[in-house]
C-alpha atoms as a printed R data frame, in Angstrom:
    type eleno elety resid chain resno       x       y       z
1   ATOM     1    CA   MET     A     1   1.035 -61.758 -54.871
2   ATOM     2    CA   LYS     A     2  -0.570 -61.013 -51.514
3   ATOM     3    CA   THR     A     3  -3.238 -58.338 -51.738
4   ATOM     4    CA   HIS     A     4  -4.867 -56.210 -49.072
5   ATOM     5    CA   LEU     A     5  -8.389 -54.823 -49.049
6   ATOM     6    CA   LYS     A     6  -8.223 -51.049 -49.341
7   ATOM     7    CA   THR     A     7 -11.620 -49.672 -50.362
8   ATOM     8    CA   VAL     A     8 -15.043 -51.160 -51.004
9   ATOM     9    CA   LEU     A     9 -17.349 -49.744 -53.706
10  ATOM    10    CA   PRO     A    10 -21.106 -50.482 -53.919
11  ATOM    11    CA   ALA     A    11 -24.515 -49.330 -55.817
12  ATOM    12    CA   LEU     A    12 -27.595 -50.907 -57.416
13  ATOM    13    CA   VAL     A    13 -28.126 -51.812 -61.074
14  ATOM    14    CA   ALA     A    14 -30.683 -53.960 -62.935
15  ATOM    15    CA   LEU     A    15 -30.026 -55.487 -66.347
16  ATOM    16    CA   GLY     A    16 -30.941 -53.442 -69.354
17  ATOM    17    CA   PHE     A    17 -31.011 -49.865 -68.144
18  ATOM    18    CA   LEU     A    18 -28.710 -47.004 -67.319
19  ATOM    19    CA   ALA     A    19 -28.922 -45.511 -63.823
20  ATOM    20    CA   THR     A    20 -27.164 -42.579 -62.212
21  ATOM    21    CA   PHE     A    21 -27.286 -42.412 -58.430
22  ATOM    22    CA   PRO     A    22 -26.943 -38.982 -56.748
23  ATOM    23    CA   ILE     A    23 -24.941 -40.199 -53.769
24  ATOM    24    CA   PRO     A    24 -23.967 -37.201 -51.591
25  ATOM    25    CA   MET     A    25 -20.320 -36.178 -51.640
26  ATOM    26    CA   PRO     A    26 -18.682 -37.966 -48.686
27  ATOM    27    CA   ALA     A    27 -16.805 -35.972 -46.089
28  ATOM    28    CA   VAL     A    28 -13.973 -38.528 -45.963
29  ATOM    29    CA   PRO     A    29 -11.895 -40.189 -48.700
30  ATOM    30    CA   ALA     A    30 -14.099 -42.679 -50.532
31  ATOM    31    CA   PHE     A    31 -15.108 -44.241 -53.831
32  ATOM    32    CA   ARG     A    32 -18.304 -42.924 -55.418
33  ATOM    33    CA   ILE     A    33 -20.248 -44.464 -58.295
34  ATOM    34    CA   GLU     A    34 -21.060 -42.067 -61.129
35  ATOM    35    CA   THR     A    35 -22.967 -44.186 -63.702
36  ATOM    36    CA   ILE     A    36 -23.937 -47.825 -64.238
37  ATOM    37    CA   GLN     A    37 -24.970 -49.481 -67.493
38  ATOM    38    CA   MET     A    38 -25.910 -53.100 -68.198
39  ATOM    39    CA   VAL     A    39 -26.573 -54.452 -71.685
40  ATOM    40    CA   PRO     A    40 -28.763 -57.610 -71.573
41  ATOM    41    CA   GLY     A    41 -26.559 -60.506 -72.590
42  ATOM    42    CA   GLY     A    42 -23.633 -58.111 -72.943
43  ATOM    43    CA   PRO     A    43 -21.133 -56.231 -70.802
44  ATOM    44    CA   LEU     A    44 -21.588 -54.456 -67.494
45  ATOM    45    CA   GLU     A    45 -20.023 -51.005 -67.353
46  ATOM    46    CA   PHE     A    46 -19.862 -48.525 -64.502
47  ATOM    47    CA   THR     A    47 -17.720 -45.557 -63.533
48  ATOM    48    CA   PHE     A    48 -16.439 -44.641 -60.105
49  ATOM    49    CA   ARG     A    49 -14.588 -41.652 -58.757
50  ATOM    50    CA   ASP     A    50 -11.758 -42.018 -56.240
51  ATOM    51    CA   GLU     A    51 -12.181 -39.070 -53.879
52  ATOM    52    CA   GLY     A    52  -8.865 -38.960 -52.087
53  ATOM    53    CA   THR     A    53  -8.284 -42.552 -50.922
54  ATOM    54    CA   GLY     A    54  -4.693 -42.459 -52.179
55  ATOM    55    CA   ALA     A    55  -5.081 -45.800 -53.954
56  ATOM    56    CA   THR     A    56  -2.653 -46.368 -56.823
57  ATOM    57    CA   ALA     A    57  -4.125 -49.623 -58.165
58  ATOM    58    CA   TYR     A    58  -7.569 -51.230 -58.224
59  ATOM    59    CA   GLN     A    59  -9.133 -54.675 -58.495
60  ATOM    60    CA   VAL     A    60 -12.719 -55.761 -59.234
61  ATOM    61    CA   GLU     A    61 -14.232 -58.600 -57.157
62  ATOM    62    CA   TYR     A    62 -17.465 -60.622 -57.462
63  ATOM    63    CA   SER     A    63 -19.766 -62.336 -54.942
64  ATOM    64    CA   PRO     A    64 -23.022 -64.197 -55.696
65  ATOM    65    CA   ASP     A    65 -24.827 -62.638 -52.710
66  ATOM    66    CA   LEU     A    66 -24.465 -60.469 -49.621
67  ATOM    67    CA   GLY     A    67 -25.297 -63.118 -47.050
68  ATOM    68    CA   VAL     A    68 -23.365 -64.054 -43.950
69  ATOM    69    CA   ASN     A    69 -19.734 -65.171 -44.456
70  ATOM    70    CA   VAL     A    70 -19.734 -64.619 -48.207
71  ATOM    71    CA   SER     A    71 -16.489 -64.739 -50.171
72  ATOM    72    CA   TRP     A    72 -15.340 -62.369 -52.923
73  ATOM    73    CA   THR     A    73 -13.319 -63.572 -55.910
74  ATOM    74    CA   PRO     A    74 -11.267 -61.452 -58.332
75  ATOM    75    CA   GLU     A    75 -12.947 -60.695 -61.685
76  ATOM    76    CA   LEU     A    76 -10.047 -61.497 -64.005
77  ATOM    77    CA   TYR     A    77 -11.711 -60.125 -67.143
78  ATOM    78    CA   ALA     A    78 -12.570 -56.705 -65.737
79  ATOM    79    CA   ALA     A    79 -10.872 -53.760 -67.443
80  ATOM    80    CA   ILE     A    80 -10.311 -50.572 -65.433
81  ATOM    81    CA   THR     A    81  -9.563 -47.420 -67.413
82  ATOM    82    CA   SER     A    82  -8.555 -44.094 -65.905
83  ATOM    83    CA   LEU     A    83 -10.601 -41.193 -67.307
84  ATOM    84    CA   GLY     A    84  -8.678 -38.523 -65.393
85  ATOM    85    CA   HIS     A    85  -9.434 -36.444 -62.311
86  ATOM    86    CA   GLY     A    86 -10.012 -39.536 -60.173
87  ATOM    87    CA   LEU     A    87 -12.684 -40.975 -62.497
88  ATOM    88    CA   HIS     A    88 -12.363 -44.587 -63.684
89  ATOM    89    CA   ARG     A    89 -14.408 -46.777 -65.991
90  ATOM    90    CA   VAL     A    90 -14.918 -50.496 -65.242
91  ATOM    91    CA   THR     A    91 -15.918 -52.800 -68.098
92  ATOM    92    CA   ILE     A    92 -16.806 -56.455 -67.506
93  ATOM    93    CA   PRO     A    93 -17.362 -58.187 -70.889
94  ATOM    94    CA   ALA     A    94 -19.347 -61.138 -69.478
95  ATOM    95    CA   PRO     A    95 -20.701 -60.822 -65.921
96  ATOM    96    CA   ALA     A    96 -20.140 -63.868 -63.720
97  ATOM    97    CA   GLY     A    97 -23.827 -64.796 -63.455
98  ATOM    98    CA   SER     A    98 -27.400 -63.630 -63.796
99  ATOM    99    CA   LYS     A    99 -27.300 -62.157 -60.317
100 ATOM   100    CA   GLY     A   100 -24.700 -61.132 -57.754
101 ATOM   101    CA   PHE     A   101 -22.592 -58.167 -56.744
102 ATOM   102    CA   TYR     A   102 -19.376 -56.478 -57.858
103 ATOM   103    CA   ARG     A   103 -17.105 -54.245 -55.838
104 ATOM   104    CA   VAL     A   104 -13.802 -52.447 -56.365
105 ATOM   105    CA   VAL     A   105 -10.897 -52.670 -53.936
106 ATOM   106    CA   GLY     A   106  -7.937 -50.312 -54.059
107 ATOM   107    CA   PHE     A   107  -4.320 -50.517 -52.992
108 ATOM   108    CA   GLY     A   108  -2.586 -47.466 -51.551
109 ATOM   109    CA   PRO     A   109   0.837 -45.957 -51.009
110 ATOM   110    CA   SER     A   110   3.025 -45.986 -47.943
111 ATOM   111    CA   GLY     A   111   5.002 -43.261 -45.760
112 ATOM   112    CA   ASP     A   112   7.922 -42.915 -42.356
113 ATOM   113    CA   VAL     A   113   6.983 -45.077 -39.348
114 ATOM   114    CA   ILE     A   114   4.730 -47.489 -41.233
115 ATOM   115    CA   ILE     A   115   1.302 -48.045 -39.702
116 ATOM   116    CA   GLU     A   116  -1.226 -50.622 -40.871
117 ATOM   117    CA   PHE     A   117  -3.935 -52.963 -39.666
118 ATOM   118    CA   ALA     A   118  -2.866 -56.483 -38.709
119 ATOM   119    CA   THR     A   119  -6.174 -57.759 -40.165
120 ATOM   120    CA   THR     A   120  -8.020 -55.864 -42.868
121 ATOM   121    CA   ALA     A   121 -11.482 -57.421 -42.570
122 ATOM   122    CA   PHE     A   122 -13.769 -58.269 -39.666
123 ATOM   123    CA   GLN     A   123 -17.302 -59.604 -39.471
124 ATOM   124    CA   VAL     A   124 -19.112 -58.451 -36.327
125 ATOM   125    CA   THR     A   125 -22.582 -59.390 -35.118
126 ATOM   126    CA   GLU     A   126 -24.796 -56.702 -33.608
127 ATOM   127    CA   GLY     A   127 -24.078 -56.304 -29.899
128 ATOM   128    CA   GLU     A   128 -20.532 -57.679 -30.204
129 ATOM   129    CA   THR     A   129 -17.123 -55.990 -30.141
130 ATOM   130    CA   ALA     A   130 -14.256 -56.419 -32.593
131 ATOM   131    CA   PHE     A   131 -10.685 -55.684 -31.522
132 ATOM   132    CA   PRO     A   132  -8.671 -54.794 -34.645
133 ATOM   133    CA   VAL     A   133  -4.964 -54.244 -34.019
134 ATOM   134    CA   ILE     A   134  -2.823 -51.520 -35.602
135 ATOM   135    CA   THR     A   135   0.875 -52.288 -35.969
136 ATOM   136    CA   PHE     A   136   3.841 -49.876 -36.197
137 ATOM   137    CA   SER     A   137   7.194 -50.583 -37.843
138 ATOM   138    CA   ALA     A   138   8.909 -48.824 -34.892
139 ATOM   139    CA   PRO     A   139   7.806 -47.633 -31.420
140 ATOM   140    CA   PHE     A   140   5.358 -44.753 -31.832
141 ATOM   141    CA   THR     A   141   4.142 -41.991 -29.520
142 ATOM   142    CA   GLY     A   142   1.459 -39.525 -30.534
143 ATOM   143    CA   THR     A   143  -2.033 -39.190 -31.935
144 ATOM   144    CA   LEU     A   144  -3.068 -41.721 -34.532
145 ATOM   145    CA   ARG     A   145  -5.902 -40.513 -36.766
146 ATOM   146    CA   TYR     A   146  -8.278 -42.430 -38.968
147 ATOM   147    CA   THR     A   147 -11.282 -41.612 -41.145
148 ATOM   148    CA   ILE     A   148 -14.682 -43.299 -40.955
149 ATOM   149    CA   SER     A   149 -16.750 -44.179 -44.024
150 ATOM   150    CA   GLY     A   150 -18.984 -46.925 -45.376
151 ATOM   151    CA   THR     A   151 -22.717 -47.577 -45.195
152 ATOM   152    CA   ALA     A   152 -22.862 -47.975 -41.398
153 ATOM   153    CA   THR     A   153 -23.983 -44.909 -39.408
154 ATOM   154    CA   THR     A   154 -23.078 -43.373 -36.071
155 ATOM   155    CA   ASP     A   155 -26.060 -45.252 -34.608
156 ATOM   156    CA   ASP     A   156 -24.062 -48.415 -35.267
157 ATOM   157    CA   PHE     A   157 -20.666 -47.338 -33.843
158 ATOM   158    CA   GLY     A   158 -21.162 -44.158 -31.812
159 ATOM   159    CA   GLN     A   159 -18.038 -44.683 -29.694
160 ATOM   160    CA   LEU     A   160 -15.558 -44.102 -32.534
161 ATOM   161    CA   THR     A   161 -13.887 -40.665 -32.426
162 ATOM   162    CA   GLY     A   162 -11.483 -40.723 -35.381
163 ATOM   163    CA   GLU     A   163  -8.299 -40.797 -33.307
164 ATOM   164    CA   ILE     A   164  -6.479 -42.730 -30.578
165 ATOM   165    CA   GLN     A   165  -3.496 -41.893 -28.383
166 ATOM   166    CA   VAL     A   166  -0.408 -44.134 -28.503
167 ATOM   167    CA   VAL     A   167   2.535 -44.052 -26.086
168 ATOM   168    CA   ASN     A   168   5.820 -45.713 -27.094
169 ATOM   169    CA   SER     A   169   4.205 -48.812 -28.535
170 ATOM   170    CA   THR     A   170   4.472 -50.965 -31.632
171 ATOM   171    CA   THR     A   171   0.790 -51.970 -31.525
172 ATOM   172    CA   ALA     A   172  -2.534 -50.351 -30.665
173 ATOM   173    CA   SER     A   173  -6.029 -51.792 -30.309
174 ATOM   174    CA   LEU     A   174  -9.120 -50.055 -31.648
175 ATOM   175    CA   PRO     A   175 -12.254 -51.670 -30.110
176 ATOM   176    CA   ILE     A   176 -15.406 -51.404 -32.240
177 ATOM   177    CA   THR     A   177 -18.694 -52.189 -30.507
178 ATOM   178    CA   VAL     A   178 -21.698 -52.528 -32.806
179 ATOM   179    CA   ALA     A   179 -25.075 -51.468 -31.415
180 ATOM   180    CA   ASP     A   180 -27.835 -54.069 -31.176
181 ATOM   181    CA   ASN     A   181 -31.014 -52.594 -32.662
182 ATOM   182    CA   GLU     A   182 -34.490 -53.994 -33.335
183 ATOM   183    CA   THR     A   183 -34.738 -53.453 -37.081
184 ATOM   184    CA   ILE     A   184 -33.925 -55.522 -40.169
185 ATOM   185    CA   ASP     A   185 -31.180 -53.484 -41.812
186 ATOM   186    CA   PRO     A   186 -29.571 -53.473 -45.247
187 ATOM   187    CA   LEU     A   187 -26.010 -54.665 -45.557
188 ATOM   188    CA   ARG     A   188 -23.843 -52.350 -43.477
189 ATOM   189    CA   VAL     A   189 -20.107 -51.897 -43.891
190 ATOM   190    CA   LEU     A   190 -17.872 -49.758 -41.696
191 ATOM   191    CA   ILE     A   191 -14.549 -48.669 -43.227
192 ATOM   192    CA   LEU     A   192 -11.702 -47.233 -41.150
193 ATOM   193    CA   THR     A   193  -8.743 -45.731 -42.998
194 ATOM   194    CA   LEU     A   194  -5.489 -44.830 -41.263
195 ATOM   195    CA   GLU     A   195  -4.176 -41.335 -42.043
196 ATOM   196    CA   ALA     A   196  -0.600 -40.339 -42.760
197 ATOM   197    CA   ASP     A   197   0.902 -37.581 -40.602
198 ATOM   198    CA   ASP     A   198   4.315 -36.010 -39.863
199 ATOM   199    CA   GLY     A   199   6.732 -38.917 -39.510
200 ATOM   200    CA   VAL     A   200   4.026 -41.486 -40.153
201 ATOM   201    CA   ARG     A   201   3.090 -43.201 -43.385
202 ATOM   202    CA   VAL     A   202   0.524 -45.873 -44.037
203 ATOM   203    CA   GLY     A   203   1.209 -49.342 -45.391
204 ATOM   204    CA   LEU     A   204  -0.837 -51.344 -47.871
205 ATOM   205    CA   SER     A   205  -3.086 -52.643 -45.061
206 ATOM   206    CA   SER     A   206  -4.203 -49.158 -44.068
207 ATOM   207    CA   ARG     A   207  -7.912 -49.809 -44.523
208 ATOM   208    CA   LEU     A   208 -10.120 -51.945 -42.305
209 ATOM   209    CA   VAL     A   209 -13.496 -53.190 -43.540
210 ATOM   210    CA   VAL     A   210 -15.992 -54.275 -40.862
211 ATOM   211    CA   THR     A   211 -19.102 -56.063 -42.136
212 ATOM   212    CA   ILE     A   212 -21.991 -55.952 -39.676
213 ATOM   213    CA   GLU     A   213 -24.065 -59.107 -39.390
214 ATOM   214    CA   ASP     A   214 -27.664 -58.303 -38.495
215 ATOM   215    CA   ARG     A   215 -29.137 -60.439 -35.703
216 ATOM   216    CA   ASP     A   216 -32.597 -59.587 -37.006
217 ATOM   217    CA   ALA     A   217 -33.890 -61.246 -40.153
218 ATOM   218    CA   ARG     A   218 -36.966 -61.932 -42.240
219 ATOM   219    CA   TRP     A   219 -37.732 -65.553 -43.067
220 ATOM   220    CA   GLU     A   220 -40.008 -66.654 -45.905
221 ATOM   221    CA   GLY     A   221 -41.894 -69.833 -45.043
222 ATOM   222    CA   THR     A   222 -44.551 -72.252 -46.232
223 ATOM   223    CA   PHE     A   223 -46.883 -74.478 -44.208
224 ATOM   224    CA   PHE     A   224 -47.670 -77.820 -45.871
225 ATOM   225    CA   SER     A   225 -50.701 -79.778 -44.682
226 ATOM   226    CA   GLU     A   226 -49.984 -83.473 -44.195
227 ATOM   227    CA   LYS     A   227 -53.296 -84.126 -45.957
228 ATOM   228    CA   GLY     A   228 -51.861 -82.442 -49.041
229 ATOM   229    CA   ASN     A   229 -54.719 -79.989 -49.348
230 ATOM   230    CA   ALA     A   230 -52.971 -76.821 -48.201
231 ATOM   231    CA   SER     A   231 -49.751 -74.973 -48.978
232 ATOM   232    CA   LEU     A   232 -49.835 -71.674 -47.125
233 ATOM   233    CA   PRO     A   233 -47.029 -69.064 -47.499
234 ATOM   234    CA   PHE     A   234 -46.061 -66.753 -44.650
235 ATOM   235    CA   SER     A   235 -43.258 -64.433 -43.510
236 ATOM   236    CA   LEU     A   236 -41.751 -64.460 -40.044
237 ATOM   237    CA   GLU     A   237 -39.595 -61.603 -38.798
238 ATOM   238    CA   ILE     A   238 -37.251 -62.730 -36.023
239 ATOM   239    CA   ILE     A   239 -36.003 -59.796 -33.948
240 ATOM   240    CA   ARG     A   240 -33.188 -60.325 -31.435
241 ATOM   241    CA   THR     A   241 -32.192 -57.793 -28.797
242 ATOM   242    CA   GLY     A   242 -29.745 -58.896 -26.136
243 ATOM   243    CA   ALA     A   243 -31.056 -62.197 -24.765
244 ATOM   244    CA   THR     A   244 -34.601 -61.528 -26.019
245 ATOM   245    CA   THR     A   245 -35.966 -63.041 -29.231
246 ATOM   246    CA   GLU     A   246 -39.318 -61.936 -30.662
247 ATOM   247    CA   GLY     A   247 -41.264 -63.270 -33.620
248 ATOM   248    CA   ARG     A   248 -43.581 -61.265 -35.870
249 ATOM   249    CA   LEU     A   249 -45.794 -63.020 -38.379
250 ATOM   250    CA   VAL     A   250 -46.298 -60.859 -41.468
251 ATOM   251    CA   GLY     A   251 -48.961 -61.578 -44.093
252 ATOM   252    CA   GLY     A   252 -50.333 -59.443 -46.884
253 ATOM   253    CA   SER     A   253 -51.606 -59.795 -50.431
254 ATOM   254    CA   SER     A   254 -49.058 -62.464 -51.411
255 ATOM   255    CA   HIS     A   255 -49.555 -64.532 -48.242
256 ATOM   256    CA   PHE     A   256 -52.357 -66.600 -46.748
257 ATOM   257    CA   PHE     A   257 -52.375 -64.781 -43.418
258 ATOM   258    CA   PRO     A   258 -53.662 -61.219 -42.796
259 ATOM   259    CA   GLU     A   259 -51.184 -58.375 -43.084
260 ATOM   260    CA   GLY     A   260 -50.263 -58.081 -39.387
261 ATOM   261    CA   PRO     A   261 -47.704 -58.055 -37.934
262 ATOM   262    CA   PHE     A   262 -48.787 -60.478 -35.214
263 ATOM   263    CA   SER     A   263 -46.455 -61.006 -32.263
264 ATOM   264    CA   GLY     A   264 -45.326 -64.526 -31.510
265 ATOM   265    CA   THR     A   265 -43.119 -66.388 -29.084
266 ATOM   266    CA   ILE     A   266 -39.755 -67.744 -30.178
267 ATOM   267    CA   ALA     A   267 -39.103 -70.211 -27.382
268 ATOM   268    CA   THR     A   268 -35.963 -71.695 -28.966
269 ATOM   269    CA   HIS     A   269 -33.752 -70.536 -31.816
270 ATOM   270    CA   THR     A   270 -30.336 -72.156 -31.833
271 ATOM   271    CA   SER     A   271 -28.124 -73.825 -34.431
272 ATOM   272    CA   THR     A   272 -29.814 -77.171 -33.691
273 ATOM   273    CA   ALA     A   273 -33.405 -76.422 -32.607
274 ATOM   274    CA   PHE     A   274 -36.259 -74.035 -33.366
275 ATOM   275    CA   LEU     A   275 -39.586 -73.641 -31.548
276 ATOM   276    CA   ALA     A   276 -42.081 -70.858 -32.234
277 ATOM   277    CA   SER     A   277 -45.767 -70.112 -31.779
278 ATOM   278    CA   ILE     A   278 -47.933 -67.300 -33.139
279 ATOM   279    CA   GLU     A   279 -51.454 -67.156 -31.736
280 ATOM   280    CA   GLY     A   280 -54.417 -64.810 -32.017
281 ATOM   281    CA   ILE     A   281 -54.228 -64.353 -35.801
282 ATOM   282    CA   PRO     A   282 -57.666 -62.975 -36.697
283 ATOM   283    CA   LEU     A   283 -59.809 -64.039 -39.621
284 ATOM   284    CA   PRO     A   284 -62.830 -61.827 -40.365
285 ATOM   285    CA   ALA     A   285 -66.190 -63.541 -40.755
286 ATOM   286    CA   GLY     A   286 -66.322 -62.790 -44.445
287 ATOM   287    CA   SER     A   287 -63.192 -64.839 -45.127
288 ATOM   288    CA   THR     A   288 -64.310 -68.070 -43.413
289 ATOM   289    CA   LEU     A   289 -66.457 -70.838 -44.866
290 ATOM   290    CA   LEU     A   290 -68.793 -70.723 -41.863
291 ATOM   291    CA   GLY     A   291 -69.275 -66.956 -42.034
292 ATOM   292    CA   LEU     A   292 -68.016 -66.627 -38.460
293 ATOM   293    CA   PRO     A   293 -64.967 -64.688 -37.200
294 ATOM   294    CA   ALA     A   294 -62.119 -67.032 -36.352
295 ATOM   295    CA   GLU     A   295 -58.646 -67.050 -34.839
296 ATOM   296    CA   MET     A   296 -55.680 -69.041 -36.079
297 ATOM   297    CA   ALA     A   297 -52.548 -70.203 -34.312
298 ATOM   298    CA   LEU     A   298 -49.386 -71.463 -36.009
299 ATOM   299    CA   PHE     A   299 -46.936 -73.702 -34.118
300 ATOM   300    CA   LEU     A   300 -43.494 -74.515 -35.559
301 ATOM   301    CA   ASN     A   301 -41.027 -77.058 -34.166
302 ATOM   302    CA   ALA     A   302 -37.767 -78.396 -35.596
303 ATOM   303    CA   VAL     A   303 -34.799 -80.306 -34.162
304 ATOM   304    CA   HIS     A   304 -31.822 -80.786 -36.469
305 ATOM   305    CA   GLY     A   305 -31.515 -84.412 -37.595
306 ATOM   306    CA   GLU     A   306 -34.722 -85.545 -35.911
307 ATOM   307    CA   ASN     A   307 -37.139 -87.219 -38.345
308 ATOM   308    CA   GLY     A   308 -35.098 -85.827 -41.205
309 ATOM   309    CA   TYR     A   309 -35.660 -82.198 -40.193
310 ATOM   310    CA   ALA     A   310 -32.971 -79.518 -40.451
311 ATOM   311    CA   VAL     A   311 -32.037 -76.320 -38.599
312 ATOM   312    CA   GLY     A   312 -29.382 -73.985 -39.994
313 ATOM   313    CA   ASP     A   313 -28.378 -70.346 -40.365
314 ATOM   314    CA   HIS     A   314 -30.366 -69.979 -43.597
315 ATOM   315    CA   PHE     A   315 -32.846 -72.881 -43.698
316 ATOM   316    CA   ILE     A   316 -35.249 -74.516 -41.226
317 ATOM   317    CA   HIS     A   317 -37.438 -77.573 -41.918
318 ATOM   318    CA   GLY     A   318 -39.690 -79.032 -39.257
319 ATOM   319    CA   GLU     A   319 -43.160 -80.051 -38.163
320 ATOM   320    CA   ALA     A   320 -46.045 -77.598 -37.907
321 ATOM   321    CA   LEU     A   321 -49.579 -77.338 -36.596
322 ATOM   322    CA   LEU     A   322 -52.219 -74.860 -37.778
323 ATOM   323    CA   ARG     A   323 -55.155 -74.491 -35.398
324 ATOM   324    CA   THR     A   324 -58.366 -72.635 -36.279
325 ATOM   325    CA   SER     A   325 -60.876 -71.751 -33.547
326 ATOM   326    CA   TYR     A   326 -64.165 -69.847 -33.530
327 ATOM   327    CA   PRO     A   327 -64.763 -67.745 -30.368
328 ATOM   328    CA   GLY     A   328 -67.950 -68.925 -28.683
329 ATOM   329    CA   HIS     A   329 -68.005 -72.132 -30.726
330 ATOM   330    CA   PRO     A   330 -65.314 -74.398 -29.232
331 ATOM   331    CA   HIS     A   331 -66.774 -77.485 -30.966
332 ATOM   332    CA   LEU     A   332 -65.770 -75.987 -34.327
333 ATOM   333    CA   THR     A   333 -62.048 -75.888 -33.502
334 ATOM   334    CA   THR     A   334 -59.882 -77.713 -36.048
335 ATOM   335    CA   ALA     A   335 -56.194 -78.629 -36.054
336 ATOM   336    CA   ASN     A   336 -54.291 -79.235 -39.260
337 ATOM   337    CA   ALA     A   337 -50.940 -80.975 -38.787
338 ATOM   338    CA   GLY     A   338 -48.151 -80.811 -41.327
339 ATOM   339    CA   SER     A   339 -44.647 -79.534 -41.927
340 ATOM   340    CA   PHE     A   340 -42.979 -76.230 -42.738
341 ATOM   341    CA   ILE     A   341 -39.898 -74.836 -44.391
342 ATOM   342    CA   MET     A   342 -38.379 -71.400 -43.825
343 ATOM   343    CA   GLN     A   343 -35.520 -69.704 -45.637
344 ATOM   344    CA   ARG     A   344 -33.725 -66.649 -44.343
345 ATOM   345    CA   VAL     A   345 -33.964 -63.691 -46.693
346 ATOM   346    CA   PRO     A   346 -30.473 -62.209 -47.362
347 ATOM   347    CA   PRO     A   347 -29.988 -58.660 -46.116
348 ATOM   348    CA   PRO     A   348 -31.205 -56.109 -48.651
349 ATOM   349    CA   PRO     A   349 -28.371 -54.347 -50.486
350 ATOM   350    CA   SER     A   350 -27.488 -50.860 -49.390
351 ATOM   351    CA   GLU     A   351 -27.290 -47.924 -51.792
352 ATOM   352    CA   ARG     A   352 -23.693 -48.788 -52.618
353 ATOM   353    CA   GLU     A   353 -23.743 -52.340 -54.003
354 ATOM   354    CA   VAL     A   354 -23.678 -53.221 -57.695
355 ATOM   355    CA   GLU     A   355 -26.382 -55.899 -58.057
356 ATOM   356    CA   LEU     A   356 -27.040 -58.073 -61.098
357 ATOM   357    CA   THR     A   357 -30.638 -59.212 -61.647
358 ATOM   358    CA   PRO     A   358 -32.034 -61.619 -64.234
359 ATOM   359    CA   ALA     A   359 -32.905 -60.103 -67.603
360 ATOM   360    CA   PRO     A   360 -36.684 -59.658 -68.223
């Protein structure tokens, strides 16, 4: 049976404790989590309230992560029980894995001239525009209204008004332009739901889910000395705005480098090549063997397939150089060649994903 995405439900839970999240009452039809409970080695149970979506049936889906282009699969063993007044209990006897995410999708009723989205899911990168199409079962003239919900905010899609005008047409386009910001955001989902009106009823595909892919990301990396005497962890935030790409090296207590951030140059970042340099990283005198203040510079270079290196959306492996210099003492400058690996950190979950974490 063909199914259509109707509503997405999210919220956070860790194994072994009960959590209630005071999510504010939404102004538009939505699902809202009431309670979540996970028994270590046992079932996952949570309740959600359907606040006016009009859904008449529900399905639970699972995904191992919230990364780019993830897929959701139906959870066949999930039991959904109506508790009355829009409240439902979901029980999953054996969660799919030690980590991952669950969501609920709903299926709604229909009405006169049938209106629905031609495609019910889009993935849009910051700064880009999606062009979802609304179809009508017969020529339609009038105002078509829709509600806006999800974890995205008006800063992400400020041009949406909640209605469009249609004149004697069987289709209508609803452009959605996502703003390009300079921050690393949690997973953001924009949900548009078509509204029934006089002479108009909505079909099963009445809800559009737009997942926003963040152009900005944090990468966790490690520098490996070719001499085998150093393995230095670091974090690199890569911020993209328009055609500009900026790097920020971040250290701290769990990293070799100072806290920062320290600005760097991302000369190349494509699907096949990566070239970055971060210079002027200070080391106080007390942290050096010579008792002198020093400056470090980290250079990273990778070309996919060259010398066995790899460049991808989530993983980069290449050659690296760590240079240490002492201002006023050029003869003390050292250069330590080696390699590096970096892995892109998945976007942090928003307040509306159900996350499984390993048991303590």
